[in-house]
Jmol script that loads the backbone (N, CA, C; Angstrom):
load data "model"
ATOM      1  N   UNK A   1      20.902 -28.619  34.101  1.00  0.00           N
ATOM      2  CA  UNK A   1      19.899 -29.396  34.785  1.00  0.00           C
ATOM      3  C   UNK A   1      18.720 -29.624  33.841  1.00  0.00           C
ATOM      4  N   UNK A   2      18.250 -30.856  33.790  1.00  0.00           N
ATOM      5  CA  UNK A   2      17.140 -31.241  32.922  1.00  0.00           C
ATOM      6  C   UNK A   2      15.834 -31.242  33.722  1.00  0.00           C
ATOM      7  N   UNK A   3      14.814 -30.592  33.210  1.00  0.00           N
ATOM      8  CA  UNK A   3      13.521 -30.543  33.889  1.00  0.00           C
ATOM      9  C   UNK A   3      12.435 -31.074  32.964  1.00  0.00           C
ATOM     10  N   UNK A   4      11.531 -31.860  33.532  1.00  0.00           N
ATOM     11  CA  UNK A   4      10.333 -32.286  32.832  1.00  0.00           C
ATOM     12  C   UNK A   4       9.153 -31.729  33.604  1.00  0.00           C
ATOM     13  N   UNK A   5       8.313 -30.961  32.914  1.00  0.00           N
ATOM     14  CA  UNK A   5       7.103 -30.421  33.527  1.00  0.00           C
ATOM     15  C   UNK A   5       5.977 -30.633  32.531  1.00  0.00           C
ATOM     16  N   UNK A   6       5.172 -31.652  32.792  1.00  0.00           N
ATOM     17  CA  UNK A   6       4.062 -32.005  31.916  1.00  0.00           C
ATOM     18  C   UNK A   6       2.762 -31.887  32.686  1.00  0.00           C
ATOM     19  N   UNK A   7       1.678 -31.637  31.949  1.00  0.00           N
ATOM     20  CA  UNK A   7       0.373 -31.609  32.597  1.00  0.00           C
ATOM     21  C   UNK A   7      -0.687 -32.160  31.655  1.00  0.00           C
ATOM     22  N   UNK A   8      -1.775 -32.634  32.271  1.00  0.00           N
ATOM     23  CA  UNK A   8      -2.905 -33.157  31.499  1.00  0.00           C
ATOM     24  C   UNK A   8      -4.186 -32.850  32.263  1.00  0.00           C
ATOM     25  N   UNK A   9      -5.205 -32.477  31.526  1.00  0.00           N
ATOM     26  CA  UNK A   9      -6.521 -32.285  32.123  1.00  0.00           C
ATOM     27  C   UNK A   9      -7.139 -33.649  32.397  1.00  0.00           C
ATOM     28  N   UNK A  10      -8.061 -33.681  33.353  1.00  0.00           N
ATOM     29  CA  UNK A  10      -8.785 -34.908  33.684  1.00  0.00           C
ATOM     30  C   UNK A  10     -10.265 -34.630  33.468  1.00  0.00           C
ATOM     31  N   UNK A  11     -10.877 -35.417  32.601  1.00  0.00           N
ATOM     32  CA  UNK A  11     -12.304 -35.255  32.322  1.00  0.00           C
ATOM     33  C   UNK A  11     -13.149 -36.013  33.332  1.00  0.00           C
ATOM     34  N   UNK A  12     -14.389 -36.233  32.968  1.00  0.00           N
ATOM     35  CA  UNK A  12     -15.333 -36.941  33.830  1.00  0.00           C
ATOM     36  C   UNK A  12     -14.956 -38.414  33.873  1.00  0.00           C
ATOM     37  N   UNK A  13     -14.861 -38.946  35.085  1.00  0.00           N
ATOM     38  CA  UNK A  13     -14.512 -40.358  35.259  1.00  0.00           C
ATOM     39  C   UNK A  13     -15.731 -41.233  35.035  1.00  0.00           C
ATOM     40  N   UNK A  14     -15.535 -42.330  34.332  1.00  0.00           N
ATOM     41  CA  UNK A  14     -16.596 -43.317  34.128  1.00  0.00           C
ATOM     42  C   UNK A  14     -16.530 -44.340  35.254  1.00  0.00           C
ATOM     43  N   UNK A  15     -17.671 -44.776  35.747  1.00  0.00           N
ATOM     44  CA  UNK A  15     -17.684 -45.804  36.783  1.00  0.00           C
ATOM     45  C   UNK A  15     -17.267 -45.253  38.134  1.00  0.00           C
ATOM     46  N   UNK A  16     -16.804 -46.159  38.993  1.00  0.00           N
ATOM     47  CA  UNK A  16     -16.430 -45.778  40.345  1.00  0.00           C
ATOM     48  C   UNK A  16     -15.033 -45.190  40.400  1.00  0.00           C
ATOM     49  N   UNK A  17     -14.827 -44.322  41.343  1.00  0.00           N
ATOM     50  CA  UNK A  17     -13.517 -43.714  41.583  1.00  0.00           C
ATOM     51  C   UNK A  17     -12.561 -44.799  42.083  1.00  0.00           C
ATOM     52  N   UNK A  18     -11.352 -44.857  41.498  1.00  0.00           N
ATOM     53  CA  UNK A  18     -10.336 -45.813  41.947  1.00  0.00           C
ATOM     54  C   UNK A  18      -9.594 -45.184  43.119  1.00  0.00           C
ATOM     55  N   UNK A  19      -9.565 -45.909  44.218  1.00  0.00           N
ATOM     56  CA  UNK A  19      -8.960 -45.382  45.430  1.00  0.00           C
ATOM     57  C   UNK A  19      -7.989 -46.415  45.986  1.00  0.00           C
ATOM     58  N   UNK A  20      -6.799 -45.979  46.335  1.00  0.00           N
ATOM     59  CA  UNK A  20      -5.836 -46.845  47.019  1.00  0.00           C
ATOM     60  C   UNK A  20      -5.917 -46.542  48.504  1.00  0.00           C
ATOM     61  N   UNK A  21      -6.134 -47.581  49.286  1.00  0.00           N
ATOM     62  CA  UNK A  21      -6.256 -47.399  50.726  1.00  0.00           C
ATOM     63  C   UNK A  21      -5.381 -48.415  51.436  1.00  0.00           C
ATOM     64  N   UNK A  22      -5.096 -48.134  52.683  1.00  0.00           N
ATOM     65  CA  UNK A  22      -4.393 -49.093  53.509  1.00  0.00           C
ATOM     66  C   UNK A  22      -5.348 -50.233  53.818  1.00  0.00           C
ATOM     67  N   UNK A  23      -4.897 -51.459  53.654  1.00  0.00           N
ATOM     68  CA  UNK A  23      -5.746 -52.629  53.883  1.00  0.00           C
ATOM     69  C   UNK A  23      -6.414 -52.548  55.256  1.00  0.00           C
ATOM     70  N   UNK A  24      -7.709 -52.825  55.284  1.00  0.00           N
ATOM     71  CA  UNK A  24      -8.451 -52.850  56.533  1.00  0.00           C
ATOM     72  C   UNK A  24      -8.846 -51.490  57.070  1.00  0.00           C
ATOM     73  N   UNK A  25      -8.543 -50.431  56.329  1.00  0.00           N
ATOM     74  CA  UNK A  25      -8.881 -49.082  56.795  1.00  0.00           C
ATOM     75  C   UNK A  25      -9.663 -48.342  55.716  1.00  0.00           C
ATOM     76  N   UNK A  26     -10.964 -48.672  55.582  1.00  0.00           N
ATOM     77  CA  UNK A  26     -11.744 -47.958  54.567  1.00  0.00           C
ATOM     78  C   UNK A  26     -11.816 -46.471  54.878  1.00  0.00           C
ATOM     79  N   UNK A  27     -11.801 -45.684  53.829  1.00  0.00           N
ATOM     80  CA  UNK A  27     -11.789 -44.230  53.979  1.00  0.00           C
ATOM     81  C   UNK A  27     -13.207 -43.687  53.888  1.00  0.00           C
ATOM     82  N   UNK A  28     -13.562 -42.871  54.836  1.00  0.00           N
ATOM     83  CA  UNK A  28     -14.858 -42.202  54.833  1.00  0.00           C
ATOM     84  C   UNK A  28     -14.888 -41.245  53.645  1.00  0.00           C
ATOM     85  N   UNK A  29     -15.916 -41.335  52.778  1.00  0.00           N
ATOM     86  CA  UNK A  29     -15.979 -40.454  51.602  1.00  0.00           C
ATOM     87  C   UNK A  29     -15.857 -38.971  51.936  1.00  0.00           C
ATOM     88  N   UNK A  30     -16.304 -38.554  53.120  1.00  0.00           N
ATOM     89  CA  UNK A  30     -16.201 -37.137  53.488  1.00  0.00           C
ATOM     90  C   UNK A  30     -14.756 -36.726  53.759  1.00  0.00           C
ATOM     91  N   UNK A  31     -13.870 -37.704  53.946  1.00  0.00           N
ATOM     92  CA  UNK A  31     -12.468 -37.410  54.214  1.00  0.00           C
ATOM     93  C   UNK A  31     -11.585 -37.591  52.981  1.00  0.00           C
ATOM     94  N   UNK A  32     -12.191 -37.943  51.845  1.00  0.00           N
ATOM     95  CA  UNK A  32     -11.417 -38.150  50.627  1.00  0.00           C
ATOM     96  C   UNK A  32     -11.001 -36.805  50.036  1.00  0.00           C
ATOM     97  N   UNK A  33      -9.848 -36.799  49.395  1.00  0.00           N
ATOM     98  CA  UNK A  33      -9.381 -35.594  48.708  1.00  0.00           C
ATOM     99  C   UNK A  33     -10.277 -35.318  47.502  1.00  0.00           C
ATOM    100  N   UNK A  34     -10.348 -34.079  47.048  1.00  0.00           N
ATOM    101  CA  UNK A  34     -11.195 -33.767  45.883  1.00  0.00           C
ATOM    102  C   UNK A  34     -10.672 -34.454  44.622  1.00  0.00           C
ATOM    103  N   UNK A  35     -11.580 -34.709  43.708  1.00  0.00           N
ATOM    104  CA  UNK A  35     -11.188 -35.274  42.414  1.00  0.00           C
ATOM    105  C   UNK A  35     -10.339 -34.267  41.660  1.00  0.00           C
ATOM    106  N   UNK A  36      -9.375 -34.774  40.936  1.00  0.00           N
ATOM    107  CA  UNK A  36      -8.474 -33.902  40.176  1.00  0.00           C
ATOM    108  C   UNK A  36      -9.112 -33.458  38.868  1.00  0.00           C
ATOM    109  N   UNK A  37      -8.895 -32.207  38.528  1.00  0.00           N
ATOM    110  CA  UNK A  37      -9.257 -31.672  37.214  1.00  0.00           C
ATOM    111  C   UNK A  37      -8.028 -31.593  36.318  1.00  0.00           C
ATOM    112  N   UNK A  38      -6.853 -31.564  36.948  1.00  0.00           N
ATOM    113  CA  UNK A  38      -5.593 -31.462  36.209  1.00  0.00           C
ATOM    114  C   UNK A  38      -4.506 -32.159  37.024  1.00  0.00           C
ATOM    115  N   UNK A  39      -3.568 -32.779  36.313  1.00  0.00           N
ATOM    116  CA  UNK A  39      -2.410 -33.393  36.966  1.00  0.00           C
ATOM    117  C   UNK A  39      -1.145 -32.744  36.422  1.00  0.00           C
ATOM    118  N   UNK A  40      -0.180 -32.537  37.313  1.00  0.00           N
ATOM    119  CA  UNK A  40       1.110 -31.960  36.964  1.00  0.00           C
ATOM    120  C   UNK A  40       2.181 -32.991  37.292  1.00  0.00           C
ATOM    121  N   UNK A  41       3.020 -33.304  36.316  1.00  0.00           N
ATOM    122  CA  UNK A  41       4.103 -34.265  36.483  1.00  0.00           C
ATOM    123  C   UNK A  41       5.422 -33.498  36.405  1.00  0.00           C
ATOM    124  N   UNK A  42       6.225 -33.587  37.458  1.00  0.00           N
ATOM    125  CA  UNK A  42       7.480 -32.844  37.531  1.00  0.00           C
ATOM    126  C   UNK A  42       8.627 -33.812  37.809  1.00  0.00           C
ATOM    127  N   UNK A  43       9.689 -33.702  37.017  1.00  0.00           N
ATOM    128  CA  UNK A  43      10.897 -34.495  37.240  1.00  0.00           C
ATOM    129  C   UNK A  43      12.103 -33.630  36.901  1.00  0.00           C
ATOM    130  N   UNK A  44      13.180 -33.841  37.637  1.00  0.00           N
ATOM    131  CA  UNK A  44      14.414 -33.114  37.338  1.00  0.00           C
ATOM    132  C   UNK A  44      15.579 -34.083  37.435  1.00  0.00           C
ATOM    133  N   UNK A  45      16.735 -33.620  37.793  1.00  0.00           N
ATOM    134  CA  UNK A  45      17.908 -34.481  37.844  1.00  0.00           C
ATOM    135  C   UNK A  45      17.872 -35.492  38.989  1.00  0.00           C
ATOM    136  N   UNK A  46      17.035 -35.271  39.959  1.00  0.00           N
ATOM    137  CA  UNK A  46      16.901 -36.223  41.061  1.00  0.00           C
ATOM    138  C   UNK A  46      16.185 -37.469  40.535  1.00  0.00           C
ATOM    139  N   UNK A  47      16.442 -38.603  41.137  1.00  0.00           N
ATOM    140  CA  UNK A  47      15.707 -39.797  40.712  1.00  0.00           C
ATOM    141  C   UNK A  47      14.211 -39.628  40.968  1.00  0.00           C
ATOM    142  N   UNK A  48      13.427 -40.120  40.063  1.00  0.00           N
ATOM    143  CA  UNK A  48      11.987 -40.149  40.251  1.00  0.00           C
ATOM    144  C   UNK A  48      11.239 -38.970  39.666  1.00  0.00           C
ATOM    145  N   UNK A  49       9.921 -39.051  39.801  1.00  0.00           N
ATOM    146  CA  UNK A  49       9.012 -38.028  39.289  1.00  0.00           C
ATOM    147  C   UNK A  49       7.879 -37.848  40.290  1.00  0.00           C
ATOM    148  N   UNK A  50       7.436 -36.616  40.455  1.00  0.00           N
ATOM    149  CA  UNK A  50       6.312 -36.305  41.337  1.00  0.00           C
ATOM    150  C   UNK A  50       5.095 -35.955  40.500  1.00  0.00           C
ATOM    151  N   UNK A  51       3.946 -36.419  40.967  1.00  0.00           N
ATOM    152  CA  UNK A  51       2.671 -36.070  40.342  1.00  0.00           C
ATOM    153  C   UNK A  51       1.838 -35.324  41.378  1.00  0.00           C
ATOM    154  N   UNK A  52       1.303 -34.188  40.968  1.00  0.00           N
ATOM    155  CA  UNK A  52       0.446 -33.366  41.814  1.00  0.00           C
ATOM    156  C   UNK A  52      -0.926 -33.300  41.153  1.00  0.00           C
ATOM    157  N   UNK A  53      -1.984 -33.480  41.935  1.00  0.00           N
ATOM    158  CA  UNK A  53      -3.353 -33.448  41.427  1.00  0.00           C
ATOM    159  C   UNK A  53      -4.055 -32.223  42.016  1.00  0.00           C
ATOM    160  N   UNK A  54      -4.761 -31.467  41.148  1.00  0.00           N
ATOM    161  CA  UNK A  54      -5.438 -30.243  41.587  1.00  0.00           C
ATOM    162  C   UNK A  54      -6.838 -30.144  40.991  1.00  0.00           C
ATOM    163  N   UNK A  55      -7.706 -29.460  41.737  1.00  0.00           N
ATOM    164  CA  UNK A  55      -9.015 -29.083  41.190  1.00  0.00           C
ATOM    165  C   UNK A  55      -8.859 -27.720  40.512  1.00  0.00           C
ATOM    166  N   UNK A  56      -9.897 -27.295  39.808  1.00  0.00           N
ATOM    167  CA  UNK A  56      -9.838 -25.988  39.142  1.00  0.00           C
ATOM    168  C   UNK A  56      -9.839 -24.832  40.144  1.00  0.00           C
ATOM    169  N   UNK A  57     -10.207 -25.121  41.389  1.00  0.00           N
ATOM    170  CA  UNK A  57     -10.192 -24.079  42.417  1.00  0.00           C
ATOM    171  C   UNK A  57      -8.890 -24.082  43.218  1.00  0.00           C
ATOM    172  N   UNK A  58      -7.960 -24.979  42.849  1.00  0.00           N
ATOM    173  CA  UNK A  58      -6.664 -25.016  43.512  1.00  0.00           C
ATOM    174  C   UNK A  58      -6.580 -25.959  44.693  1.00  0.00           C
ATOM    175  N   UNK A  59      -7.663 -26.687  44.971  1.00  0.00           N
ATOM    176  CA  UNK A  59      -7.597 -27.677  46.044  1.00  0.00           C
ATOM    177  C   UNK A  59      -6.681 -28.813  45.602  1.00  0.00           C
ATOM    178  N   UNK A  60      -5.897 -29.333  46.545  1.00  0.00           N
ATOM    179  CA  UNK A  60      -5.025 -30.437  46.190  1.00  0.00           C
ATOM    180  C   UNK A  60      -5.777 -31.761  46.265  1.00  0.00           C
ATOM    181  N   UNK A  61      -5.547 -32.573  45.247  1.00  0.00           N
ATOM    182  CA  UNK A  61      -6.132 -33.911  45.191  1.00  0.00           C
ATOM    183  C   UNK A  61      -5.097 -34.962  45.536  1.00  0.00           C
ATOM    184  N   UNK A  62      -3.976 -34.534  46.126  1.00  0.00           N
ATOM    185  CA  UNK A  62      -2.935 -35.461  46.529  1.00  0.00           C
ATOM    186  C   UNK A  62      -1.730 -35.408  45.620  1.00  0.00           C
ATOM    187  N   UNK A  63      -0.653 -36.034  46.062  1.00  0.00           N
ATOM    188  CA  UNK A  63       0.547 -36.139  45.242  1.00  0.00           C
ATOM    189  C   UNK A  63       1.163 -37.511  45.448  1.00  0.00           C
ATOM    190  N   UNK A  64       1.906 -37.971  44.466  1.00  0.00           N
ATOM    191  CA  UNK A  64       2.548 -39.277  44.529  1.00  0.00           C
ATOM    192  C   UNK A  64       3.922 -39.208  43.884  1.00  0.00           C
ATOM    193  N   UNK A  65       4.831 -40.049  44.379  1.00  0.00           N
ATOM    194  CA  UNK A  65       6.171 -40.165  43.814  1.00  0.00           C
ATOM    195  C   UNK A  65       6.228 -41.427  42.970  1.00  0.00           C
ATOM    196  N   UNK A  66       6.944 -41.355  41.847  1.00  0.00           N
ATOM    197  CA  UNK A  66       7.097 -42.494  40.941  1.00  0.00           C
ATOM    198  C   UNK A  66       8.560 -42.618  40.545  1.00  0.00           C
ATOM    199  N   UNK A  67       8.977 -43.821  40.239  1.00  0.00           N
ATOM    200  CA  UNK A  67      10.374 -44.087  39.911  1.00  0.00           C
ATOM    201  C   UNK A  67      10.828 -43.353  38.653  1.00  0.00           C
ATOM    202  N   UNK A  68       9.932 -43.270  37.637  1.00  0.00           N
ATOM    203  CA  UNK A  68      10.260 -42.619  36.371  1.00  0.00           C
ATOM    204  C   UNK A  68       9.060 -41.829  35.871  1.00  0.00           C
ATOM    205  N   UNK A  69       9.300 -40.981  34.879  1.00  0.00           N
ATOM    206  CA  UNK A  69       8.206 -40.249  34.225  1.00  0.00           C
ATOM    207  C   UNK A  69       7.243 -41.241  33.586  1.00  0.00           C
ATOM    208  N   UNK A  70       7.785 -42.255  32.903  1.00  0.00           N
ATOM    209  CA  UNK A  70       6.942 -43.264  32.248  1.00  0.00           C
ATOM    210  C   UNK A  70       6.082 -44.008  33.263  1.00  0.00           C
ATOM    211  N   UNK A  71       6.653 -44.337  34.416  1.00  0.00           N
ATOM    212  CA  UNK A  71       5.887 -45.037  35.454  1.00  0.00           C
ATOM    213  C   UNK A  71       4.767 -44.140  35.987  1.00  0.00           C
ATOM    214  N   UNK A  72       5.045 -42.857  36.136  1.00  0.00           N
ATOM    215  CA  UNK A  72       4.017 -41.912  36.591  1.00  0.00           C
ATOM    216  C   UNK A  72       2.878 -41.842  35.579  1.00  0.00           C
ATOM    217  N   UNK A  73       3.226 -41.748  34.302  1.00  0.00           N
ATOM    218  CA  UNK A  73       2.203 -41.669  33.263  1.00  0.00           C
ATOM    219  C   UNK A  73       1.375 -42.953  33.202  1.00  0.00           C
ATOM    220  N   UNK A  74       2.017 -44.103  33.376  1.00  0.00           N
ATOM    221  CA  UNK A  74       1.287 -45.374  33.391  1.00  0.00           C
ATOM    222  C   UNK A  74       0.309 -45.423  34.562  1.00  0.00           C
ATOM    223  N   UNK A  75       0.748 -44.983  35.748  1.00  0.00           N
ATOM    224  CA  UNK A  75      -0.121 -44.971  36.916  1.00  0.00           C
ATOM    225  C   UNK A  75      -1.316 -44.053  36.696  1.00  0.00           C
ATOM    226  N   UNK A  76      -1.084 -42.899  36.119  1.00  0.00           N
ATOM    227  CA  UNK A  76      -2.184 -41.962  35.879  1.00  0.00           C
ATOM    228  C   UNK A  76      -3.162 -42.500  34.853  1.00  0.00           C
ATOM    229  N   UNK A  77      -2.674 -43.205  33.858  1.00  0.00           N
ATOM    230  CA  UNK A  77      -3.565 -43.830  32.880  1.00  0.00           C
ATOM    231  C   UNK A  77      -4.415 -44.899  33.556  1.00  0.00           C
ATOM    232  N   UNK A  78      -3.809 -45.663  34.454  1.00  0.00           N
ATOM    233  CA  UNK A  78      -4.548 -46.669  35.219  1.00  0.00           C
ATOM    234  C   UNK A  78      -5.588 -45.991  36.114  1.00  0.00           C
ATOM    235  N   UNK A  79      -5.203 -44.898  36.724  1.00  0.00           N
ATOM    236  CA  UNK A  79      -6.062 -44.185  37.662  1.00  0.00           C
ATOM    237  C   UNK A  79      -7.241 -43.490  36.970  1.00  0.00           C
ATOM    238  N   UNK A  80      -6.985 -42.850  35.825  1.00  0.00           N
ATOM    239  CA  UNK A  80      -8.008 -42.018  35.188  1.00  0.00           C
ATOM    240  C   UNK A  80      -8.544 -42.564  33.875  1.00  0.00           C
ATOM    241  N   UNK A  81      -7.864 -43.538  33.277  1.00  0.00           N
ATOM    242  CA  UNK A  81      -8.344 -44.143  32.033  1.00  0.00           C
ATOM    243  C   UNK A  81      -8.538 -43.118  30.933  1.00  0.00           C
ATOM    244  N   UNK A  82      -9.649 -43.247  30.237  1.00  0.00           N
ATOM    245  CA  UNK A  82      -9.928 -42.370  29.096  1.00  0.00           C
ATOM    246  C   UNK A  82     -10.214 -40.927  29.505  1.00  0.00           C
ATOM    247  N   UNK A  83     -10.414 -40.695  30.795  1.00  0.00           N
ATOM    248  CA  UNK A  83     -10.657 -39.323  31.265  1.00  0.00           C
ATOM    249  C   UNK A  83      -9.372 -38.483  31.233  1.00  0.00           C
ATOM    250  N   UNK A  84      -8.214 -39.155  31.153  1.00  0.00           N
ATOM    251  CA  UNK A  84      -6.943 -38.435  31.103  1.00  0.00           C
ATOM    252  C   UNK A  84      -6.719 -37.900  29.691  1.00  0.00           C
ATOM    253  N   UNK A  85      -6.641 -36.590  29.582  1.00  0.00           N
ATOM    254  CA  UNK A  85      -6.447 -35.934  28.283  1.00  0.00           C
ATOM    255  C   UNK A  85      -4.972 -36.055  27.867  1.00  0.00           C
ATOM    256  N   UNK A  86      -4.648 -35.665  26.636  1.00  0.00           N
ATOM    257  CA  UNK A  86      -3.239 -35.706  26.195  1.00  0.00           C
ATOM    258  C   UNK A  86      -2.345 -34.819  27.065  1.00  0.00           C
ATOM    259  N   UNK A  87      -1.071 -35.167  27.079  1.00  0.00           N
ATOM    260  CA  UNK A  87      -0.074 -34.424  27.846  1.00  0.00           C
ATOM    261  C   UNK A  87       0.402 -33.195  27.089  1.00  0.00           C
ATOM    262  N   UNK A  88       0.655 -32.119  27.839  1.00  0.00           N
ATOM    263  CA  UNK A  88       1.232 -30.884  27.311  1.00  0.00           C
ATOM    264  C   UNK A  88       2.426 -30.522  28.175  1.00  0.00           C
ATOM    265  N   UNK A  89       3.369 -29.793  27.598  1.00  0.00           N
ATOM    266  CA  UNK A  89       4.513 -29.282  28.357  1.00  0.00           C
ATOM    267  C   UNK A  89       4.153 -27.925  28.964  1.00  0.00           C
ATOM    268  N   UNK A  90       4.565 -27.728  30.192  1.00  0.00           N
ATOM    269  CA  UNK A  90       4.450 -26.405  30.809  1.00  0.00           C
ATOM    270  C   UNK A  90       5.490 -25.528  30.109  1.00  0.00           C
ATOM    271  N   UNK A  91       5.100 -24.360  29.625  1.00  0.00           N
ATOM    272  CA  UNK A  91       6.066 -23.485  28.946  1.00  0.00           C
ATOM    273  C   UNK A  91       7.294 -23.208  29.815  1.00  0.00           C
ATOM    274  N   UNK A  92       8.447 -23.141  29.183  1.00  0.00           N
ATOM    275  CA  UNK A  92       9.712 -22.946  29.897  1.00  0.00           C
ATOM    276  C   UNK A  92       9.769 -21.655  30.706  1.00  0.00           C
ATOM    277  N   UNK A  93       9.058 -20.612  30.263  1.00  0.00           N
ATOM    278  CA  UNK A  93       9.127 -19.337  30.965  1.00  0.00           C
ATOM    279  C   UNK A  93       8.209 -19.261  32.193  1.00  0.00           C
ATOM    280  N   UNK A  94       7.442 -20.310  32.451  1.00  0.00           N
ATOM    281  CA  UNK A  94       6.533 -20.324  33.596  1.00  0.00           C
ATOM    282  C   UNK A  94       7.327 -20.572  34.875  1.00  0.00           C
ATOM    283  N   UNK A  95       7.213 -19.659  35.817  1.00  0.00           N
ATOM    284  CA  UNK A  95       7.939 -19.763  37.086  1.00  0.00           C
ATOM    285  C   UNK A  95       7.261 -20.720  38.073  1.00  0.00           C
ATOM    286  N   UNK A  96       5.938 -20.701  38.111  1.00  0.00           N
ATOM    287  CA  UNK A  96       5.180 -21.530  39.057  1.00  0.00           C
ATOM    288  C   UNK A  96       4.277 -22.482  38.272  1.00  0.00           C
ATOM    289  N   UNK A  97       4.749 -23.704  37.988  1.00  0.00           N
ATOM    290  CA  UNK A  97       3.948 -24.616  37.187  1.00  0.00           C
ATOM    291  C   UNK A  97       2.649 -25.028  37.874  1.00  0.00           C
ATOM    292  N   UNK A  98       2.619 -25.040  39.195  1.00  0.00           N
ATOM    293  CA  UNK A  98       1.405 -25.412  39.924  1.00  0.00           C
ATOM    294  C   UNK A  98       0.290 -24.396  39.654  1.00  0.00           C
ATOM    295  N   UNK A  99       0.593 -23.121  39.848  1.00  0.00           N
ATOM    296  CA  UNK A  99      -0.393 -22.063  39.589  1.00  0.00           C
ATOM    297  C   UNK A  99      -0.794 -22.056  38.118  1.00  0.00           C
ATOM    298  N   UNK A 100       0.164 -22.292  37.234  1.00  0.00           N
ATOM    299  CA  UNK A 100      -0.115 -22.295  35.800  1.00  0.00           C
ATOM    300  C   UNK A 100      -1.138 -23.366  35.441  1.00  0.00           C
ATOM    301  N   UNK A 101      -0.946 -24.616  35.918  1.00  0.00           N
ATOM    302  CA  UNK A 101      -1.867 -25.688  35.509  1.00  0.00           C
ATOM    303  C   UNK A 101      -3.240 -25.524  36.140  1.00  0.00           C
ATOM    304  N   UNK A 102      -3.298 -24.981  37.355  1.00  0.00           N
ATOM    305  CA  UNK A 102      -4.600 -24.733  37.987  1.00  0.00           C
ATOM    306  C   UNK A 102      -5.369 -23.690  37.181  1.00  0.00           C
ATOM    307  N   UNK A 103      -4.681 -22.603  36.808  1.00  0.00           N
ATOM    308  CA  UNK A 103      -5.321 -21.539  36.020  1.00  0.00           C
ATOM    309  C   UNK A 103      -5.740 -22.077  34.642  1.00  0.00           C
ATOM    310  N   UNK A 104      -4.869 -22.862  34.008  1.00  0.00           N
ATOM    311  CA  UNK A 104      -5.182 -23.440  32.695  1.00  0.00           C
ATOM    312  C   UNK A 104      -6.429 -24.321  32.794  1.00  0.00           C
ATOM    313  N   UNK A 105      -6.473 -25.182  33.809  1.00  0.00           N
ATOM    314  CA  UNK A 105      -7.624 -26.072  33.971  1.00  0.00           C
ATOM    315  C   UNK A 105      -8.893 -25.274  34.214  1.00  0.00           C
ATOM    316  N   UNK A 106      -8.816 -24.251  35.057  1.00  0.00           N
ATOM    317  CA  UNK A 106      -9.993 -23.426  35.330  1.00  0.00           C
ATOM    318  C   UNK A 106     -10.491 -22.759  34.060  1.00  0.00           C
ATOM    319  N   UNK A 107      -9.576 -22.221  33.264  1.00  0.00           N
ATOM    320  CA  UNK A 107      -9.958 -21.562  32.003  1.00  0.00           C
ATOM    321  C   UNK A 107     -10.585 -22.549  31.037  1.00  0.00           C
ATOM    322  N   UNK A 108      -9.995 -23.733  30.908  1.00  0.00           N
ATOM    323  CA  UNK A 108     -10.477 -24.719  29.936  1.00  0.00           C
ATOM    324  C   UNK A 108     -11.762 -25.416  30.376  1.00  0.00           C
ATOM    325  N   UNK A 109     -11.821 -25.832  31.623  1.00  0.00           N
ATOM    326  CA  UNK A 109     -12.932 -26.645  32.086  1.00  0.00           C
ATOM    327  C   UNK A 109     -14.140 -25.825  32.519  1.00  0.00           C
ATOM    328  N   UNK A 110     -13.926 -24.642  33.061  1.00  0.00           N
ATOM    329  CA  UNK A 110     -15.046 -23.830  33.509  1.00  0.00           C
ATOM    330  C   UNK A 110     -15.745 -23.106  32.378  1.00  0.00           C
ATOM    331  N   UNK A 111     -15.135 -23.116  31.184  1.00  0.00           N
ATOM    332  CA  UNK A 111     -15.763 -22.459  30.039  1.00  0.00           C
ATOM    333  C   UNK A 111     -16.679 -23.395  29.258  1.00  0.00           C
ATOM    334  N   UNK A 112     -16.774 -24.653  29.704  1.00  0.00           N
ATOM    335  CA  UNK A 112     -17.628 -25.609  28.986  1.00  0.00           C
ATOM    336  C   UNK A 112     -19.081 -25.404  29.338  1.00  0.00           C
TER     337      UNK A 112
END
end "model"
wireframe off; spacefill off
backbone 0.3
color backbone group
């Protein structure tokens, strides 16, 4: 079985937050998910790729399904622009990639 587990930190966003909403249903800012500090991209033998967004405190910033890894990366570049840091692979010996990327982001971003 082939697994792809990639992650990237998200820096400070320039300009307004890009938000996808259902037409005619504006979202109250108090109901918006937290901004992501890190994104985790996971794909395996099943079709498609999942992207999970997390804050450094482990709050979820949402998740999305994409047809391919490349499509997921393109969407994230559109979503975060230059704030999206380079991609890294989650080490193969990591059992819980979600906990790993949250801890990594907290260590990297909270030490600034």
